[in-house]
C-alpha positions as CSV (number, residue, x, y, z in Angstrom):
1,M,-0.1,0.0,0.1
2,F,2.8,2.5,0.4
3,L,6.0,3.9,-1.4
4,L,9.2,4.5,0.5
5,R,11.4,7.2,-1.2
6,K,14.3,7.7,1.3
7,T,16.9,5.4,2.9
8,L,16.2,3.9,6.1
9,S,19.0,5.9,7.9
10,L,17.0,9.1,7.0
11,L,13.9,8.2,8.7
12,A,13.9,10.6,11.6
13,V,10.5,11.6,12.9
14,T,10.4,15.6,13.7
15,S,8.0,17.3,15.9
16,L,4.5,16.7,14.6
17,T,3.2,19.6,12.2
18,I,-0.1,19.1,10.6
19,S,0.0,21.1,7.6
20,T,-3.6,20.1,6.2
21,Q,-6.0,19.7,9.0
22,L,-8.7,18.1,6.9
23,V,-11.4,15.7,7.7
24,A,-12.4,15.2,4.1
25,Y,-15.4,13.7,2.1
26,A,-15.3,12.8,-1.5
27,A,-18.5,13.3,-3.8
28,S,-17.8,9.7,-5.0
29,F,-16.9,6.7,-2.6
30,D,-13.6,6.2,-4.8
31,G,-13.1,9.9,-5.4
32,Q,-10.8,12.6,-4.2
33,Y,-10.8,13.2,-0.3
34,I,-7.8,15.5,0.2
35,Q,-5.6,17.7,-1.7
36,P,-1.9,16.7,-1.7
37,N,0.6,19.3,-3.3
38,L,4.3,20.1,-3.1
39,T,3.6,22.7,-0.3
40,N,2.1,20.0,2.1
41,T,2.8,16.6,3.6
42,A,-0.7,15.3,2.5
43,V,-0.9,12.0,0.5
44,E,-3.7,9.8,-1.2
45,W,-3.3,6.7,-3.2
46,W,-5.5,4.4,-5.1
47,W,-4.1,0.9,-4.7
48,G,-5.1,-2.3,-6.5
49,S,-3.9,-6.1,-6.4
50,A,-4.2,-9.2,-8.6
51,V,-3.0,-12.5,-7.2
52,G,-3.0,-15.6,-9.2
53,T,-2.8,-19.3,-8.2
54,P,0.9,-20.5,-8.0
55,E,2.1,-22.8,-10.6
56,S,4.4,-24.9,-8.4
57,P,4.8,-25.2,-4.6
58,G,6.6,-22.7,-2.6
59,T,6.4,-19.9,-5.2
60,P,4.3,-16.7,-5.0
61,G,2.5,-17.3,-8.6
62,P,1.6,-14.6,-10.8
63,V,1.1,-11.2,-8.9
64,L,0.6,-7.6,-10.0
65,Q,-0.1,-4.9,-7.7
66,F,0.0,-1.2,-8.5
67,L,-0.4,2.2,-6.7
68,F,-1.4,5.6,-8.2
69,Y,0.0,8.2,-5.9
70,Q,-0.5,11.8,-5.2
71,G,2.4,12.9,-2.5
72,Y,4.4,10.6,-0.4
73,S,3.3,8.1,2.2
74,V,6.7,8.1,3.9
75,L,9.2,11.0,3.9
76,A,12.4,11.4,5.4
77,D,13.1,14.9,4.3
78,F,9.7,16.8,4.5
79,N,10.7,19.4,2.0
80,H,10.0,17.1,-1.0
81,T,9.6,19.8,-3.8
82,A,12.2,18.2,-5.9
83,L,10.3,14.9,-6.1
84,P,7.6,14.0,-8.5
85,E,4.2,14.7,-7.0
86,Y,2.4,12.1,-9.3
87,Y,3.5,8.6,-10.2
88,I,2.6,5.0,-10.1
89,T,4.3,2.1,-8.5
90,I,4.1,-1.4,-9.7
91,N,5.3,-4.7,-8.0
92,G,4.5,-8.2,-8.5
93,F,6.0,-11.7,-9.8
94,F,6.0,-13.5,-13.0
95,P,4.4,-17.1,-12.7
96,N,8.1,-18.5,-12.2
97,G,8.5,-16.4,-9.1
98,T,10.8,-13.6,-10.4
99,D,9.8,-10.3,-8.9
100,F,9.7,-7.0,-10.6
101,S,9.5,-3.2,-9.3
102,L,8.8,-0.2,-11.3
103,T,8.0,3.4,-10.3
104,V,6.7,5.6,-13.4
105,P,6.4,9.4,-12.8
106,A,3.7,11.4,-14.2
107,T,3.1,15.1,-15.2
108,S,0.0,14.9,-13.5
109,G,-2.5,13.0,-11.4
110,D,-6.3,14.2,-12.1
111,I,-9.3,12.7,-10.5
112,S,-12.5,13.3,-12.3
113,E,-15.9,12.3,-11.1
114,G,-18.8,11.3,-13.1
115,T,-22.5,9.9,-12.8
116,G,-23.1,8.1,-9.6
117,N,-19.7,6.9,-8.1
118,A,-18.0,6.9,-11.3
119,V,-14.4,8.1,-11.1
120,T,-11.6,8.3,-13.5
121,G,-8.0,8.8,-12.7
122,T,-5.5,10.1,-15.0
123,W,-1.9,10.1,-14.4
124,G,-0.3,12.1,-17.2
125,T,0.1,9.8,-20.4
126,V,1.3,6.9,-18.4
127,G,-1.5,5.3,-16.7
128,A,-5.3,5.7,-15.8
129,F,-7.9,3.9,-13.8
130,R,-11.9,3.9,-14.3
131,T,-14.2,2.9,-11.7
132,S,-17.8,2.4,-12.7
133,S,-20.9,4.3,-11.3
134,D,-22.2,1.4,-9.4
135,L,-18.6,0.5,-8.0
136,K,-18.7,-3.4,-9.5
137,T,-16.0,-2.8,-12.0
138,M,-12.7,-1.1,-12.6
139,T,-10.3,-0.9,-15.4
140,V,-6.5,0.0,-15.1
141,T,-4.4,0.9,-18.1
142,F,-0.7,1.2,-18.3
143,N,1.0,3.2,-21.0
144,A,4.8,3.4,-20.4
145,S,6.3,0.9,-22.6
146,D,9.6,2.9,-23.3
147,A,12.6,2.5,-21.2
148,P,13.5,2.8,-18.5
149,Y,10.0,1.8,-17.4
150,G,8.7,-0.9,-19.8
151,I,5.2,-1.4,-19.1
152,S,1.9,-1.5,-21.1
153,G,-1.6,-3.2,-20.9
154,S,-4.5,-3.5,-18.6
155,M,-6.3,-5.0,-15.7
156,K,-10.1,-5.6,-15.6
157,F,-11.6,-6.0,-12.0
158,T,-15.1,-7.4,-11.2
159,S,-16.1,-7.1,-7.7
160,N,-18.1,-9.7,-5.9
161,R,-18.8,-7.8,-2.7
162,E,-20.1,-4.5,-1.7
163,N,-17.9,-1.4,-1.1
164,H,-17.3,-0.6,2.5
165,Y,-15.2,1.7,4.9
166,G,-12.9,0.1,7.8
167,C,-15.4,0.4,10.8
168,N,-18.8,0.2,9.4
169,V,-20.6,-0.1,6.0
170,T,-20.5,3.2,4.4
171,D,-21.1,5.8,7.3
172,S,-17.3,7.2,7.7
173,P,-14.1,6.5,6.1
174,Y,-12.4,7.5,9.4
175,F,-11.6,5.5,12.6
176,E,-13.3,7.8,15.0
177,T,-16.1,5.5,16.0
178,S,-13.4,3.4,17.8
179,K,-11.3,5.7,19.4
180,P,-10.9,5.2,23.3
181,S,-12.3,7.7,25.8
182,Q,-8.8,8.9,27.2
183,T,-7.3,12.3,26.0
184,L,-5.5,11.2,22.9
185,N,-1.9,12.6,22.0
186,E,-1.2,14.4,18.5
187,T,-0.2,11.1,16.9
188,E,-3.5,9.3,17.7
189,Q,-5.5,12.2,17.0
190,V,-4.2,12.1,13.4
191,F,-4.6,8.4,13.5
192,F,-8.4,8.2,14.5
193,N,-9.6,11.4,12.8
194,Q,-7.7,12.0,9.8
195,L,-6.4,8.9,8.3
196,G,-8.9,7.7,5.7
197,W,-9.7,4.4,4.4
198,A,-12.1,3.5,1.7
199,V,-12.6,0.0,0.2
200,T,-14.3,0.0,-3.4
201,I,-13.5,-3.6,-4.2
202,P,-13.2,-5.9,-1.3
203,G,-12.9,-9.0,-3.3
204,G,-13.7,-10.6,-6.9
205,T,-11.9,-11.4,-10.0
206,V,-9.3,-9.5,-12.1
207,D,-8.0,-10.2,-15.5
208,V,-4.5,-9.2,-16.2
209,D,-2.9,-8.7,-19.4
210,V,0.4,-6.6,-19.3
211,T,4.0,-6.6,-20.8
212,I,6.7,-5.7,-18.6
213,N,10.1,-5.2,-20.4
214,G,9.1,-7.5,-23.1
215,T,7.6,-10.1,-21.2
216,Q,4.0,-11.0,-21.0
217,L,2.0,-11.2,-17.8
218,Q,-1.4,-12.6,-18.4
219,F,-3.6,-14.4,-15.9
220,T,-7.0,-14.2,-13.9
221,G,-6.9,-14.0,-10.2
222,N,-8.4,-12.5,-7.0
223,G,-8.8,-8.8,-7.3
224,Y,-8.9,-6.1,-4.5
225,H,-8.8,-2.5,-4.7
226,D,-8.8,0.4,-1.8
227,Q,-7.5,3.9,-1.3
228,N,-6.2,5.7,1.6
229,W,-5.5,9.5,2.5
230,M,-3.9,11.4,5.2
231,P,-2.6,15.0,5.9
232,L,0.9,13.6,7.2
233,A,3.5,11.2,5.9
234,L,2.9,7.8,7.6
235,N,6.3,8.1,9.6
236,E,5.1,11.0,11.4
237,F,2.2,9.3,13.3
238,I,2.5,5.5,12.6
239,S,4.6,2.9,14.4
240,S,3.4,-0.3,13.0
241,W,0.8,-1.2,10.7
242,Y,-0.1,-4.9,9.5
243,F,-2.5,-5.1,6.8
244,G,-3.7,-8.2,4.6
245,F,-6.5,-9.4,2.4
246,A,-7.7,-12.8,0.9
247,E,-10.5,-14.8,-0.7
248,I,-10.5,-18.2,0.6
249,G,-13.2,-20.8,-0.1
250,P,-16.5,-18.9,0.6
251,Y,-14.8,-16.1,2.3
252,T,-13.4,-12.6,1.6
253,L,-11.5,-11.0,4.2
254,S,-9.4,-8.2,5.3
255,Y,-7.7,-6.8,8.3
256,V,-5.3,-4.1,10.0
257,S,-3.7,-4.1,13.3
258,A,-1.9,-0.9,13.7
259,A,-0.2,1.2,16.6
260,P,0.1,5.2,16.4
261,L,3.6,6.5,17.2
262,N,4.5,7.2,20.9
263,S,1.2,5.3,21.9
264,S,0.2,2.0,23.8
265,I,-3.0,1.8,21.7
266,V,-3.2,-1.2,19.4
267,F,-6.0,-0.8,16.9
268,N,-7.7,-3.3,14.8
269,T,-10.1,-3.5,12.1
270,G,-11.6,-6.7,10.6
271,Y,-13.9,-7.3,7.6
272,L,-15.4,-10.9,6.8
273,S,-17.9,-11.7,4.4
274,T,-19.5,-14.6,2.4
275,N,-21.8,-14.5,-0.6
276,Q,-24.9,-14.5,1.9
277,A,-23.7,-12.1,4.4
278,V,-21.1,-9.7,6.1
279,L,-19.7,-11.6,9.0
280,Q,-18.0,-8.8,10.5
281,N,-17.1,-5.2,9.5
282,Q,-15.8,-3.6,12.8
283,C,-13.0,-1.5,14.3
284,S,-11.7,-2.1,18.0
285,I,-9.0,-1.6,20.5
286,T,-7.1,-4.4,21.6
287,G,-8.6,-5.5,25.2
288,S,-11.6,-3.5,24.7
289,K,-14.1,-6.3,24.2
290,T,-14.3,-10.0,23.5
291,T,-16.7,-10.4,20.4
292,D,-16.9,-8.7,17.3
293,I,-13.0,-8.4,17.0
294,S,-10.3,-9.4,14.8
295,I,-6.8,-10.5,15.9
296,I,-3.7,-11.0,13.9
297,R,-0.8,-12.7,15.6
298,P,2.6,-13.1,13.8
299,T,4.5,-16.2,14.4
300,G,7.7,-17.8,14.1
301,E,10.7,-16.0,12.8
302,M,12.8,-15.9,9.4
303,A,15.4,-13.6,8.0
304,G,14.0,-10.2,6.8
305,A,15.1,-7.2,4.7
306,E,18.4,-5.3,5.6
307,G,19.5,-7.7,8.4
308,T,16.2,-7.8,10.4
309,V,14.0,-10.4,11.7
310,A,10.5,-11.1,10.3
311,P,7.5,-13.2,11.1
312,S,7.3,-16.6,9.2
313,G,3.7,-17.0,9.5
314,W,0.3,-15.2,10.7
315,T,-2.7,-16.4,12.5
316,L,-5.8,-14.3,11.9
317,S,-8.7,-14.7,13.9
318,Y,-12.3,-13.3,13.6
319,V,-14.8,-13.5,16.8
320,V,-18.1,-12.3,15.4
321,D,-20.8,-10.9,17.5
322,D,-22.5,-14.3,18.6
323,G,-19.1,-15.6,19.7
324,T,-18.3,-17.8,16.5
325,E,-14.8,-17.8,15.6
326,Y,-12.8,-18.2,12.2
327,E,-9.3,-18.7,12.0
328,F,-6.8,-18.6,9.2
329,K,-3.2,-19.3,9.1
330,M,-1.0,-17.5,6.4
331,V,2.5,-18.6,5.2
332,P,4.7,-16.4,2.8
333,T,6.0,-17.7,-0.5
334,G,7.4,-14.4,-1.9
335,V,8.2,-10.7,-0.6
336,N,7.9,-7.6,-2.8
337,P,8.8,-5.0,-1.9
338,N,11.3,-5.9,0.6
339,M,12.7,-3.1,3.1
340,A,13.1,-3.1,6.7
341,V,10.5,-0.4,6.9
342,Y,8.1,-2.0,4.5
343,Q,7.6,-5.8,3.5
344,R,4.7,-7.0,1.3
345,W,4.3,-10.7,1.2
346,T,2.2,-13.0,-1.1
347,G,1.6,-16.5,0.3
348,L,-0.8,-19.2,1.0
349,I,-3.7,-19.0,3.6
350,S,-5.6,-21.8,5.1
351,G,-8.7,-21.9,7.5
352,G,-12.4,-21.2,8.2
353,K,-14.9,-21.6,10.8
354,K,-13.5,-23.3,13.8
355,G,-14.6,-26.8,13.8
356,E,-15.8,-26.9,10.3
357,E,-14.1,-27.2,6.7
358,S,-10.8,-25.8,6.3
359,Y,-10.2,-24.0,3.0
360,E,-7.0,-23.0,1.2
361,G,-6.3,-19.9,-1.1
362,V,-3.6,-17.3,-1.8
363,A,-3.1,-13.9,0.2
364,T,-1.4,-10.7,0.5
365,F,-0.1,-9.5,3.8
366,E,2.4,-6.7,4.7
367,W,4.0,-5.1,7.6
368,L,4.6,-1.2,7.3
369,N,7.3,-0.6,10.1
370,P,8.1,3.2,10.3
371,G,8.8,2.9,13.9
372,L,11.5,0.2,13.2
373,N,10.1,-2.0,15.7
374,V,12.2,-5.2,16.4
375,Y,10.3,-8.2,15.8
376,S,10.8,-11.6,18.2
377,S,8.4,-14.5,18.1
378,S,9.1,-14.7,22.1
379,A,8.0,-11.1,22.7
């Protein structure tokens, strides 16, 4: 979900300065919520993912993930006027497990809103996306085939779930409904009141047909699309952020578990649905209740990026309102991007309703770690 533009050694958090104090609402669900520009540290991005079935055991399989950016989600130098304001990042894997990473600058990043919830995003001449008025389809095109970028083609998403915000269905894109009653510090206030998240396509299918540096990547996989926005770079107010999504058997799921900087609060949001019903769509603080919660637990250890230690697996639990529990286990098969401050894994997921049939599928899960937290399975 994020782009990191500076080296790890430069990631120093300064005194918190909110240059864009804005709780924003777009006219369209997938539209423009905030106004990033070169004079502020606001950022907004539209993210999408296609994950296919691995061709052989232990490989990540075909994957294509993109971000259309306005501004920068992580900044070490908050004077970023020399950097391109608009750009697209593209990461993924070919079917044989070979990874690729591209960053394509654009001369503009324009969002236009049409009838209903229709949205068109145009990033100069190098890329575009179009979300339909009913939020059921999305088409993404890339047109940067020349060196040094070398990508062209399209992705076509078809949703199988209703759009939603993190804490409820369509009421608010912010986390303020779950904030604790205690007095919040500055980073906690930004986290709960000004970090926005809108999930337009929680799950579905996506047809991918692109060419990357002369190699075709063509497959049909699981699709997901969301967007985020905030008035500050993430490393100004976030210490740690786990995120993941998957489609497995009859279930579509996503989660976040995050901690603001200089805070003891652990925030969780969980979404779990089937074709018949939304089983959970909630936000909560760890320890505040025992049902209608989601819990993500990293397990084991493996070598991470830049000499760090990373989890070798995750256990994800959903406890719905009536106490019924759903449990899923995730194991990584590939990582891209792979930096100490941000690792995004593709892997296998298994599980379901406890005591009933277990299913298998593919998942994407990530750890954004601006606080450079040290992981240990014994902690």
